[in-house]
SEDREN-556159 format. One record per residue (C-alpha): x, y, z. Coordinates in steps of 0.1 Angstrom, whole numbers, padded with zeros to 4 digits, always signed. Each point is the difference from the previous one (the first is absolute). Layout:
REM SEDREN-556159
XYZ
...
***
This chain:
REM SEDREN-556159
+0128+0037+0302
+0034+0012-0015
+0001+0039-0007
-0019+0014-0029
+0018-0001-0034
-0029+0023-0015
-0027+0022+0018
-0025+0019-0021
-0021+0023+0021
-0032+0017-0011
+0006-0006-0037
-0027+0016-0021
-0003-0001-0038
-0029+0017-0018
-0006-0004-0039
-0027+0017-0017
-0034-0014+0015
+0015-0025+0021
+0021+0000+0035
+0022-0031-0007
+0019+0003+0033
-0016+0016+0030
+0023+0006+0030
+0014-0035-0004
+0027-0014+0025
+0021-0026-0006
+0029-0017+0019
+0022-0027-0012
+0027-0018+0021
+0037-0005-0012
+0003-0033-0013
-0037-0010-0004
-0026-0008-0027
-0029+0023+0004
-0029-0005-0021
-0022+0029-0012
-0033-0011-0006
-0034+0015-0013
-0028+0002-0026
+0008+0011-0036
+0004+0037+0002
+0006+0002+0039
+0032+0019-0007
+0028-0027+0007
+0016+0007-0033
-0001+0036+0005
+0017-0001+0034
+0029-0021-0012
+0000+0023-0031
+0007+0030+0026
+0025-0020+0018
+0021-0008-0034
-0003+0037-0010
-0024-0006-0032
-0025+0022+0018
+0004+0027+0027
-0024+0001+0029
-0022+0030+0007
+0005-0005+0037
+0019-0021+0026
+0036-0010+0007
+0022-0029-0010
+0027-0014+0023
+0029-0023-0011
+0016-0017+0030
-0014+0029+0022
+0015+0026-0022
-0028+0024-0018
+0008+0000-0037
-0019+0016-0029
-0002-0023-0030
-0003+0021-0034
+0006-0027-0023
+0013-0037-0006
+0035+0012+0002
-0005+0012+0035
-0014-0033+0008
+0027-0018-0015
+0024+0018+0020
-0017-0007+0032
-0001-0038-0009
-0035-0004-0013
-0008-0019-0030
-0036-0010-0015
-0012-0027-0021
-0030+0010-0018
-0030-0020-0009
+0005+0006-0037
+0037-0006-0006
+0024+0028-0014
+0020-0021-0023
+0014+0006-0035
-0012-0029-0018
+0027-0003-0026
+0031+0008+0026
+0016-0030+0017
-0005-0006+0039
+0036+0017+0004
-0010+0030-0019
-0034+0004+0019
+0018-0003+0035
+0028+0025-0007
-0021+0027-0020
+0010+0033+0014
+0027-0014+0019
+0023-0014-0026
+0034-0008+0009
+0029+0013-0024
+0034-0012-0006
+0032+0023+0000
-0008+0012-0037
-0036+0010+0011
-0017-0027-0019
-0026-0022+0015
+0014-0029+0020
-0028-0027-0007
+0022-0031+0009
+0007+0016+0036
-0038+0007+0003
-0008-0035-0009
+0023-0012+0026
-0014+0021+0028
-0036-0010-0011
+0011-0037+0003
+0016+0006+0036
-0033+0019+0009
-0022-0026-0013
+0018-0029+0019
+0001+0021+0032
-0039+0000+0001
-0009-0029-0018
-0011+0016-0026
+0012-0021-0032
+0001+0019-0033
+0017-0001-0034
+0017+0034-0001
-0001-0002-0039
-0034-0010-0006
-0024+0028-0016
-0032+0008+0023
-0024-0008-0031
+0013-0036+0004
-0004-0006+0034
-0031-0010+0023
-0019+0024+0020
+0014-0016+0033
+0033+0009-0013
-0006+0033-0009
-0011+0005+0036
+0036-0014+0011
+0015+0028-0024
-0020+0027+0018
+0012-0011+0033
+0034-0001-0012
-0003+0035-0014
-0006+0016+0036
+0025-0025+0017
+0028+0013-0027
-0009+0035+0015
+0007-0010+0034
-0035+0000+0014
-0007-0013+0035
-0037+0012-0002
-0019-0019-0027
-0035+0008-0009
-0020-0024-0020
-0032+0011-0017
-0022-0031-0005
+0031-0024-0008
-0021-0031-0006
-0027+0015-0022
+0014-0018-0032
+0019-0029+0015
-0010-0039-0001
-0005-0015+0031
+0034-0017-0002
+0016+0035-0006
-0021+0014+0031
+0019-0025+0023
+0033+0007-0016
-0006+0038+0009
-0011-0005+0034
+0032-0020+0006
+0021+0028-0016
-0017+0023+0025
+0011-0019+0029
+0037-0002-0013
-0003+0038-0004
-0012+0004+0035
+0029-0023+0013
+0022+0025-0016
-0011+0029+0019
-0023+0015-0025
-0033+0017+0009
-0029-0010-0023
-0035+0016-0006
-0023-0021-0018
-0031+0014-0017
-0025-0028-0009
-0035-0010+0002
+0006-0038+0006
-0005-0008+0038
+0013-0033-0005
+0036+0014-0011
-0002+0027+0032
-0003-0030+0022
+0029-0019-0017
+0025+0029+0001
-0009+0030+0019
+0009+0008+0037
-0024+0029+0004
-0028+0014-0024
-0014+0037-0003
-0036+0002-0015
-0011+0032-0020
-0037+0004-0005
-0011+0029-0023
+0031+0020+0005
+0003-0006+0037
+0020-0022+0023
-0024-0027+0016
+0025-0013+0022
+0033-0022+0001
-0001-0037+0013
+0025-0027+0007
-0005-0024-0030
+0003-0032+0021
-0027+0011+0026
-0024+0009-0029
-0021-0022-0023
-0007+0006-0035
-0038+0009+0006
+0010+0026+0024
+0025+0016-0024
-0028-0002-0026
-0025+0016+0022
+0027+0028+0010
+0004+0005-0037
-0037+0003-0013
-0015+0013+0032
-0026-0032+0000
+0003-0037+0001
+0010-0017-0033
-0014-0033-0012
+0028-0020-0013
-0022-0027-0013
-0015+0003-0035
-0038-0005+0003
-0012-0017-0032
-0027-0024-0012
+0005-0030-0022
+0004+0008-0037
-0024-0004-0025
+0020-0004-0032
-0017+0008-0034
+0010+0004-0036
+0034-0001-0009
+0014+0036-0003
+0035-0002-0005
+0016-0032-0022
+0037+0003-0005
+0010-0031-0024
+0038-0011-0004
+0011+0035+0008
+0038+0010-0009
+0015+0035+0006
+0036+0009-0008
+0015+0020+0030
+0026+0028+0003
+0029-0026-0002
-0012-0013-0035
-0012-0033+0015
-0037-0013+0007
-0009+0014+0036
-0035-0016-0006
+0003-0033-0017
-0031-0019-0012
-0023+0012+0030
-0035-0010+0003
-0024+0012+0023
-0039+0009+0004
-0018+0025+0022
-0037-0001+0005
-0026+0025+0008
-0005+0002+0038
+0034-0014+0010
+0032+0015+0010
+0031-0022-0016
+0034+0006+0018
+0034-0001-0018
+0024-0010+0025
+0039-0002-0006
+0035+0012+0008
+0007+0033-0018
+0015-0003-0033
-0021-0030-0012
-0020+0018-0026
-0028+0016+0021
+0007+0033-0011
+0004-0009-0039
-0033-0018+0002
-0019+0029+0013
+0019+0021-0023
-0012-0024-0031
-0036+0000+0012
-0002+0036+0004
+0017+0010-0033
+0033+0011+0015
+0021-0026-0016
-0007-0019-0034
-0012-0037-0002
+0027-0022-0015
-0025-0028-0003
-0030-0016+0015
-0034+0021+0006
-0016+0023+0026
-0039-0002+0002
-0021+0026+0015
-0036-0014+0000
+0009-0023-0032
+0014+0029-0019
+0036-0003-0008
+0017+0031+0012
+0036-0011-0003
+0009+0028-0027
-0027+0024+0009
+0007+0037+0012
+0002+0008+0038
-0029+0024-0005
-0020-0030-0016
+0007-0022+0027
-0010+0027+0026
-0032+0007-0019
-0005-0038-0004
-0002-0003+0038
+0033-0005+0015
+0011+0021+0030
+0039+0000+0011
+0015+0008+0033
+0039+0000-0011
+0027-0011+0023
+0018+0032-0006
-0023+0029+0006
+0023+0027-0011
+0010-0016-0033
-0035-0015-0010
-0026+0014+0024
+0003+0037+0003
+0012+0032-0018
+0018+0014+0030
-0001+0036-0014
-0036-0001-0007
-0028+0010+0026
-0015-0028+0021
-0036+0007-0016
+0017-0004-0037
+0017-0032+0011
-0034-0014+0011
-0012+0006-0035
+0026-0013-0022
-0019-0029-0011
-0032+0017-0006
+0006+0039-0007
-0011-0005-0036
-0035-0009+0007
-0030+0017+0017
-0006+0015+0025
+0038+0010+0002
+0002+0011-0037
-0026+0020-0022
-0010-0014-0033
+0025+0027-0015
+0029-0015+0017
+0004+0026+0027
+0008-0014+0035
-0024+0010+0029
+0020+0007+0027
-0027+0006+0026
-0012-0035-0007
+0034-0013+0003
+0006+0016+0034
-0034-0012+0012
+0007-0036-0009
+0034+0003+0018
-0018+0012+0031
-0023-0030+0002
+0030-0024-0003
+0022+0018+0025
-0029-0005+0025
-0007-0035-0009
+0035-0013+0000
+0014+0021+0027
+0027+0020-0024
+0019+0023+0024
+0005+0029-0025
+0007+0033+0017
-0011+0021-0028
-0030-0024-0012
-0005-0005-0036
+0028+0024-0009
+0028-0016+0023
+0029-0009-0024
+0003-0039-0002
+0037+0002+0004
-0004+0017+0032
-0021-0027+0016
+0013-0027+0023
+0005-0033-0017
-0027-0019+0019
-0024+0031-0014
+0012-0005-0034
-0008-0037+0001
-0036+0008+0012
-0007+0024-0029
+0012-0027-0024
-0024-0027+0016
-0027+0025+0002
+0001+0012-0038
+0003-0040-0009
-0029-0011+0021
-0021+0030-0009
+0000-0013-0037
-0018-0034+0011
+0022-0020-0023
-0009-0035-0007
+0037-0010+0006
+0020+0016+0026
+0037-0006+0002
+0015+0010+0033
+0036-0003+0003
+0018+0007+0032
-0030+0019+0013
+0008+0006+0036
+0039+0006-0006
+0011+0029+0024
-0037+0003+0016
-0007+0001+0037
-0022-0026+0019
-0031+0024+0000
+0004+0003-0039
+0008-0036-0007
-0032-0009+0020
-0021+0022-0023
+0015-0008-0032
-0003-0039+0008
-0038+0006+0008
-0003+0019-0034
+0016-0026-0020
-0024-0026+0016
-0030+0023-0009
+0010+0001-0036
+0002-0038+0001
-0035-0002+0015
-0013+0025-0026
+0008-0029-0026
+0034+0015-0013
+0031-0022-0007
+0029+0009+0021
+0035-0008-0008
+0023+0007+0027
+0038-0001-0001
+0018+0004+0033
+0034-0009+0015
-0019+0000+0034
-0010-0039+0006
-0021+0011+0030
-0020+0022-0023
-0003-0024-0029
-0012-0028+0024
-0025+0023+0020
-0015+0018-0030
-0001-0025-0029
-0024-0029-0008
+0026-0019-0022
+0036+0004+0000
+0023-0006-0030
+0035-0002+0010
+0028+0010-0027
+0035-0011-0006
+0023+0010-0031
-0029+0015-0019
-0025-0028+0002
-0029-0012+0024
+0012-0028+0020
-0032-0007+0017
-0035+0015+0006
-0016-0008+0036
-0030+0011+0019
+0010+0023+0028
-0020-0014+0027
+0021-0033-0003
+0033+0015-0006
+0028+0006+0023
+0030+0019+0000
+0022-0030-0002
-0016-0013-0030
-0001+0036-0020
+0035+0006+0012
+0010-0032-0017
-0018+0006-0032
+0017+0034+0000
+0031-0018-0001
-0009-0021-0029
-0016-0031+0015
-0030-0012-0018
-0035+0001+0018
***
């Protein structure tokens, strides 16, 4: 192996109620792609946040190319050539790509004014060098998520980083964008960059990484050569037990129509129809999956059903009741549950405690509120303890844990726990396993199937075609805001679904 670019020795980090890193050792060789794998809350992001200077460790030492360093903040990390692309992008949406890349390092002309032309030229040169084609003048709010990721990579390359940390980089990408990103990793490696990849996706580790270090409950469970280790072994190292990759479910028993969408049209953010005359039915006791490439109306469809976007024309019927223009509260009380694709924007109030988030849809009712309208905090806390145990939510301070201080996977578990606990007739689940580890995915898939078997109607929206095909009873492929075809999952194949996603009629 080449000499180490990074050595983290005995790293310890303690937060109130939880030891995030417990004497962790990590060694990353110069010029390798090194995966960091672990369950949600295992301490991966904390460890990398220490390396990037967002946190200071409570113990241990860091060496960069053999020299012991102290990293007190991101500026120290930047000087050492370390850059980090965060799971939730740090971009200013009404700025251009160039303005985001140069933020904090703006070039000036002889008069001391911002030299945006020179900056744009440098961005173009960088993008050509690393195969990261971008339009330097485009605004962030008008580009795809995959393109935003390229901007984040260019930001750290602009700062001459040669140690690149990626935190869950494929969590919000389409399969095509994932393939593009893995190709970019290989180009960066060929340029001599050292890459640390935090991910839960075993397939991507097998496709991209040279070595993998596994964290479990804040401790190092071992480092392996990826080419010599299969996915089942990696999963077992991560969760401490064998993981069942196959979803066990009995044949469906569809009942009455719970959700009926008739000729629905919804206007998107660009002022044009994002959902365009879409019709679909979901019955009690079945899971209907919506498959499609990102940007074909799935997000707007979910937003219109749940009340986050207005309906331009058509109808949404919940148990034969037209809810197209009802309030969100009326829809919730009428039997609808929603796991949104963006847990931060629409799933949680990050400044609230965990127990408060778990009753966001039921706090007005008994037993959480008295008949005089006063909250019963002990009942709310007891309710949270039950769900924390049932859904294995890792919360260091129990019900009092701040939602914003939890790992992304545990935030997702909290949202799913709240919605399933309400026992809705219709459960809408959008990107349910985004950013989750294999153990959590296994559990959440099982819970979704259990809801179907209890007679709930489940509408599943996912960009993961494997997830759609494994979980669903029927699959509706969408393209350009309309349903191209609906096929039984048991007879569907990826090629057929892929063709329909591209607009080919079933």
